[in-house]
C-alpha positions as CSV (number, residue, x, y, z in Angstrom):
1,X,0.8,-8.0,-7.0
2,X,-2.1,-9.0,-9.2
3,X,-5.6,-8.9,-7.7
4,X,-5.8,-12.7,-8.3
5,X,-3.1,-13.2,-5.7
6,X,-5.5,-11.5,-3.0
7,X,-6.7,-14.0,-0.3
8,X,-10.2,-12.9,0.1
9,X,-13.0,-13.9,-2.3
10,X,-14.6,-10.9,-4.2
11,X,-18.4,-10.1,-3.0
12,X,-20.8,-7.5,-3.3
13,X,-20.6,-4.8,-0.6
14,X,-23.3,-2.8,0.6
15,X,-22.5,0.6,2.5
16,X,-25.3,2.3,4.5
17,X,-28.2,-0.1,2.6
18,X,-26.5,0.8,-0.7
19,X,-24.9,-1.5,-2.9
20,X,-21.4,-0.1,-3.9
21,X,-20.5,0.0,-7.6
22,X,-16.9,0.9,-8.0
23,X,-16.1,4.7,-8.7
24,X,-13.9,4.0,-11.8
25,X,-15.3,1.1,-13.9
26,X,-19.2,0.2,-12.0
27,X,-18.0,-3.1,-11.3
28,X,-19.9,-4.7,-8.2
29,X,-17.6,-7.0,-6.2
30,X,-14.8,-6.3,-3.9
31,X,-11.9,-7.6,-1.9
32,X,-12.2,-6.3,1.8
33,X,-9.2,-5.0,3.7
34,X,-8.5,-3.5,7.1
35,X,-5.9,-0.6,7.2
36,X,-4.7,1.9,9.5
37,X,-4.6,5.6,8.6
38,X,-1.3,6.4,9.7
39,X,0.5,9.1,7.8
40,X,2.4,12.3,8.7
41,X,0.2,14.7,7.2
42,X,-3.0,13.2,9.2
43,X,-0.9,13.0,12.4
44,X,0.2,16.5,12.2
45,X,-3.4,17.9,11.3
46,X,-5.4,16.1,13.7
47,X,-3.7,13.8,16.4
48,X,-7.0,12.0,17.1
49,X,-6.9,10.5,13.7
50,X,-3.7,8.5,14.7
51,X,-4.5,5.1,14.9
52,X,-7.6,5.4,13.1
53,X,-8.8,2.3,11.3
54,X,-10.4,1.9,7.9
55,X,-11.9,-0.7,5.6
56,X,-10.5,-0.7,2.1
57,X,-12.4,-2.3,-0.6
58,X,-10.5,-3.4,-3.8
59,X,-12.7,-3.3,-7.0
60,X,-12.1,-7.1,-8.1
61,X,-11.8,-5.8,-11.9
62,X,-9.8,-2.6,-12.2
63,X,-8.2,-2.6,-8.7
64,X,-9.4,0.9,-7.5
65,X,-9.2,1.2,-3.6
66,X,-12.3,2.6,-1.7
67,X,-11.6,3.7,1.7
68,X,-14.1,3.8,4.6
69,X,-13.6,5.2,7.9
70,X,-14.6,3.0,11.3
71,X,-16.1,4.9,13.9
């Protein structure tokens, strides 16, 4: 799947008041996705993490995925 097939518009993002730049390429626009953290490793290590939600920000330039947990 190419990044151009994503349905959201790429936008600049702030995290805790800081403008996010991609850790790989320093690009500044991202596609937003919500995801669940549900892996066997996480479940076996810490059961309360099961069903935790995270936000994924995909760099519009290189595709690097930045993960952020929700409270």
